[in-house]
FIVEX-717636 format. One record per residue (C-alpha): residue number from 1; residue in three letters; x, y, z. Coordinates in steps of 0.25 Angstrom, whole numbers, plus 5000, padded with zeros to 4 digits. Each point is the difference from the previous one (the first is absolute). Layout:
N
n_res_x_y_z
NUM_ALA_X_Y_Z
...
END
This chain:
312
n_res_x_y_z
1_UNK_4328_4686_4578
2_UNK_5006_4993_5012
3_UNK_4996_5006_5013
4_UNK_5010_4999_5012
5_UNK_4995_5004_5014
6_UNK_5013_4997_5007
7_UNK_5014_5000_4997
8_UNK_5001_4986_5006
9_UNK_4993_4995_4988
10_UNK_5012_5004_4991
11_UNK_5009_4988_5000
12_UNK_5009_5005_4990
13_UNK_5002_5013_4992
14_UNK_4992_5002_4987
15_UNK_5007_5002_4987
16_UNK_5006_5014_4999
17_UNK_4989_5007_5008
18_UNK_4996_5015_4996
19_UNK_4993_5006_5012
20_UNK_4992_5012_5004
21_UNK_4995_5002_5014
22_UNK_4988_5009_5005
23_UNK_4986_5000_5005
24_UNK_4994_5002_4987
25_UNK_4986_5005_5005
26_UNK_4991_5001_4988
27_UNK_5011_4994_4990
28_UNK_4999_5014_4993
29_UNK_5007_5004_4987
30_UNK_5012_5004_5008
31_UNK_5001_4986_5006
32_UNK_4998_4994_4986
33_UNK_5012_5008_4995
34_UNK_5008_4993_5010
35_UNK_4994_4986_4996
36_UNK_5003_5003_4985
37_UNK_5015_5003_5003
38_UNK_5001_4987_5009
39_UNK_4994_4992_4989
40_UNK_5009_5006_4989
41_UNK_5012_4998_5008
42_UNK_4997_4986_5004
43_UNK_4998_4996_4985
44_UNK_5013_5007_4997
45_UNK_5008_4991_5010
46_UNK_4991_4988_4999
47_UNK_4996_5002_5014
48_UNK_4988_5000_5009
49_UNK_4991_5012_5002
50_UNK_4997_5002_5014
51_UNK_4992_5009_5009
52_UNK_5001_5001_5016
53_UNK_4988_5006_5007
54_UNK_4995_5000_5014
55_UNK_4987_4998_5009
56_UNK_4995_5008_5007
57_UNK_5004_5013_4995
58_UNK_5013_5004_5007
59_UNK_4994_5013_5005
60_UNK_4989_4992_5008
61_UNK_5012_4993_5008
62_UNK_5009_5012_5001
63_UNK_4989_5010_5005
64_UNK_4991_4990_5007
65_UNK_4988_5007_4992
66_UNK_4991_4995_4989
67_UNK_5007_5010_4990
68_UNK_4995_5004_4987
69_UNK_4989_4992_4994
70_UNK_5005_4990_4990
71_UNK_4997_5001_4985
72_UNK_5002_4985_4998
73_UNK_4998_4990_5010
74_UNK_5010_4989_5001
75_UNK_4993_4990_4991
76_UNK_4997_5010_4989
77_UNK_5014_5005_5001
78_UNK_5006_4987_4998
79_UNK_4991_4997_4988
80_UNK_5004_5013_4993
81_UNK_5015_4997_5002
82_UNK_4998_4986_4994
83_UNK_4992_5007_4988
84_UNK_5012_5009_4998
85_UNK_5008_4988_4997
86_UNK_5009_4998_5012
87_UNK_5006_4986_5002
88_UNK_5002_5000_5015
89_UNK_4994_5008_5011
90_UNK_5005_5000_5014
91_UNK_4990_5005_5010
92_UNK_5006_5001_5014
93_UNK_4993_5003_5013
94_UNK_5005_5014_5004
95_UNK_5003_5000_5015
96_UNK_5008_5008_5010
97_UNK_5012_4990_4998
98_UNK_5000_5003_4985
99_UNK_4999_5015_5003
100_UNK_5012_5000_5009
101_UNK_5009_4993_4990
102_UNK_5012_5008_4996
103_UNK_5000_5003_4985
104_UNK_5013_4994_4998
105_UNK_4996_4987_5007
106_UNK_4987_5000_4991
107_UNK_5008_5001_4988
108_UNK_5011_4990_5004
109_UNK_4992_4989_5007
110_UNK_4987_5001_4992
111_UNK_5002_5006_4986
112_UNK_5014_4994_4998
113_UNK_5001_4987_5008
114_UNK_4986_4995_5000
115_UNK_4995_5005_4986
116_UNK_5013_5002_4993
117_UNK_4995_5012_4992
118_UNK_5008_5004_4988
119_UNK_4993_5014_4997
120_UNK_4990_5009_5008
121_UNK_4990_5010_4995
122_UNK_4996_5011_5009
123_UNK_4991_5013_5000
124_UNK_5007_5013_5001
125_UNK_4996_5002_5014
126_UNK_5002_4986_5005
127_UNK_5005_4998_5015
128_UNK_5001_4988_5008
129_UNK_5005_4994_5013
130_UNK_5000_5005_5014
131_UNK_4996_5014_5001
132_UNK_4999_5000_4985
133_UNK_5015_5002_5000
134_UNK_5002_4992_4987
135_UNK_4999_5007_4987
136_UNK_5005_5000_4986
137_UNK_5014_5004_5003
138_UNK_5002_4989_5010
139_UNK_4994_4990_4990
140_UNK_5010_5004_4989
141_UNK_5011_4999_5010
142_UNK_4996_4986_5005
143_UNK_4997_4996_4986
144_UNK_5015_5003_4996
145_UNK_5004_4991_5012
146_UNK_4991_4989_4998
147_UNK_4999_4999_4985
148_UNK_4986_5005_4997
149_UNK_4995_5012_4991
150_UNK_4990_5011_5004
151_UNK_4991_5007_4991
152_UNK_4992_5012_5003
153_UNK_4986_5004_4994
154_UNK_4997_5015_5001
155_UNK_4987_5006_5004
156_UNK_4988_4997_4991
157_UNK_4991_5012_4997
158_UNK_4985_4999_4998
159_UNK_4993_5007_4989
160_UNK_4998_5013_5009
161_UNK_5015_5001_5003
162_UNK_4999_4994_5014
163_UNK_5009_4989_5004
164_UNK_4993_4986_5000
165_UNK_4999_4995_5014
166_UNK_4990_4992_5009
167_UNK_4998_5013_5008
168_UNK_4995_5007_4988
169_UNK_4991_4989_4996
170_UNK_4994_5000_5014
171_UNK_4997_5014_4999
172_UNK_4993_4999_4987
173_UNK_4991_4988_5005
174_UNK_4996_5007_5013
175_UNK_4997_5013_4992
176_UNK_4991_4993_4991
177_UNK_5009_5003_4988
178_UNK_5000_4985_4995
179_UNK_5000_5004_4985
180_UNK_5015_5005_5002
181_UNK_5004_4987_5007
182_UNK_5004_4992_4988
183_UNK_5011_5010_4996
184_UNK_5007_4996_5013
185_UNK_4995_4986_5002
186_UNK_4999_4995_4986
187_UNK_4986_4995_5002
188_UNK_4987_5005_5007
189_UNK_5000_4999_5015
190_UNK_4993_4987_5005
191_UNK_4994_4995_5012
192_UNK_4995_4986_5003
193_UNK_4989_4996_5010
194_UNK_4990_4990_5004
195_UNK_4985_5003_4996
196_UNK_4992_5000_5013
197_UNK_4985_5003_5003
198_UNK_4997_5015_5002
199_UNK_4988_5007_5003
200_UNK_4993_4995_4988
201_UNK_4995_5014_4995
202_UNK_5007_5000_4987
203_UNK_4991_4990_4992
204_UNK_4987_5001_5008
205_UNK_4999_5014_5004
206_UNK_5009_5008_4989
207_UNK_4999_4990_4988
208_UNK_5015_4999_4999
209_UNK_5005_4987_5007
210_UNK_5014_5001_5005
211_UNK_5011_4991_5005
212_UNK_5005_5004_5014
213_UNK_5014_4998_5002
214_UNK_5008_4996_5013
215_UNK_5014_5005_4996
216_UNK_5013_4992_5000
217_UNK_5008_5013_4997
218_UNK_5004_5012_5008
219_UNK_5001_5011_4991
220_UNK_4985_5005_4997
221_UNK_4997_5011_4990
222_UNK_4994_5013_5004
223_UNK_4985_4999_5003
224_UNK_4991_5002_4988
225_UNK_4995_4994_4987
226_UNK_5009_4993_4990
227_UNK_5000_4993_4987
228_UNK_5006_4987_5002
229_UNK_5002_4986_4994
230_UNK_4997_4988_5008
231_UNK_5007_4987_4998
232_UNK_4994_4987_5004
233_UNK_5007_4987_4996
234_UNK_5002_5001_4985
235_UNK_4989_5011_4998
236_UNK_5001_5015_5000
237_UNK_4989_5009_5002
238_UNK_4998_5015_4999
239_UNK_4994_5007_5011
240_UNK_4999_5012_5010
241_UNK_5005_4999_5015
242_UNK_4996_5009_5012
243_UNK_5010_5001_5011
244_UNK_4994_5007_5012
245_UNK_4991_5001_5012
246_UNK_4986_5000_4994
247_UNK_4996_5013_5006
248_UNK_4987_5000_4993
249_UNK_4996_4988_5010
250_UNK_5008_5005_5012
251_UNK_5010_4988_4999
252_UNK_5013_5002_5009
253_UNK_5010_4990_4994
254_UNK_5008_5001_4987
255_UNK_4995_4991_4989
256_UNK_5004_4996_4986
257_UNK_4989_4996_4990
258_UNK_5001_4997_4986
259_UNK_4989_5000_4990
260_UNK_5003_4992_4987
261_UNK_4992_5004_4988
262_UNK_4999_4986_4994
263_UNK_5001_4990_5011
264_UNK_4988_4992_5003
265_UNK_5005_4991_5011
266_UNK_5003_5002_5015
267_UNK_5015_4999_5004
268_UNK_4998_4997_5015
269_UNK_5012_4994_5006
270_UNK_5008_5001_4988
271_UNK_5013_5008_4999
272_UNK_5000_5011_4989
273_UNK_5010_5011_4995
274_UNK_4997_5014_4997
275_UNK_5008_5009_4991
276_UNK_4997_5015_5002
277_UNK_5000_5007_4987
278_UNK_4995_5014_5003
279_UNK_4993_5008_5011
280_UNK_4986_5005_4996
281_UNK_4995_5009_5012
282_UNK_5002_5002_5015
283_UNK_4991_4993_5011
284_UNK_4987_5008_5002
285_UNK_4988_4999_5009
286_UNK_4986_4999_4992
287_UNK_4986_5003_5005
288_UNK_4996_4986_4999
289_UNK_5001_4987_4992
290_UNK_4993_5005_4988
291_UNK_5010_5012_4998
292_UNK_5011_4990_5003
293_UNK_4995_4991_4989
294_UNK_5000_5011_4990
295_UNK_5014_5004_5003
296_UNK_5005_4985_4999
297_UNK_4993_5000_4986
298_UNK_5008_5012_4996
299_UNK_5013_4994_5006
300_UNK_4998_4988_4992
301_UNK_4999_5008_4987
302_UNK_5013_5007_5003
303_UNK_5007_4988_5004
304_UNK_4996_4993_4987
305_UNK_5005_5012_4992
306_UNK_5013_5000_5008
307_UNK_5003_4985_4998
308_UNK_4996_5001_4985
309_UNK_5010_5011_4998
310_UNK_5011_4992_5008
311_UNK_4998_4989_4990
312_UNK_5002_5009_4988
END
């Protein structure tokens, strides 16, 4: 995959570009439907499959607020787009100058003159340009004027009948319903983080050593205990994760700790990834370390059962 960070990097148009444009937060199944049509059309006309996306999220520029938590940070998003088989990704800085660009100018100056697009693939609700004035009808009209085709992908329903969207995925993750996420995302929800030193209670006090994570991601599942898979380099470990405030010990800050069943080494200062398979229980305050240790043992049994069933 070729990554383009500035339009100035494009000295000449790619062969017969077929393009889709969007934020693609999560790179969910709806986004993947767009990518698949882009690839199919590019193959049909011997062209180049292309995606245009933006950093930061446009809402953060337009509203001057942090906006919704991202499902996928930039590095992960680009990795997923590459894995989807797209040949060229144009990742542009989204700023007020770009936000103020009239949709006609965006199509004429960037899509046609700079990129030389032959076909566009858009979602059913796609809007663009100043005040989101650009839409499917405008694209079709300008396509007739400038010689490119426009294809529209309809809304993609999830298994429960709700439309696949980044908003729906955020709702599921934040409510702890992580087992429903793959029907929308096409994979389990994943976080990544650096393993740091915690309070050192897990191994010495409770008998369950944990990897304490300093998160890189923004979207955090609801507090509670989860069955997870931890990825470290080429290895994968089954485990159980706790997201919470450690009320038994009176802690204040939120922590994320993962106990891996078959891990015999420490991972300090290593970056790991964690997939959330299913939620086991809510966060709870226990009478003391002994009662907590007993509960963690039960959590591990339930997590093993859930992960075994997930493999079958």
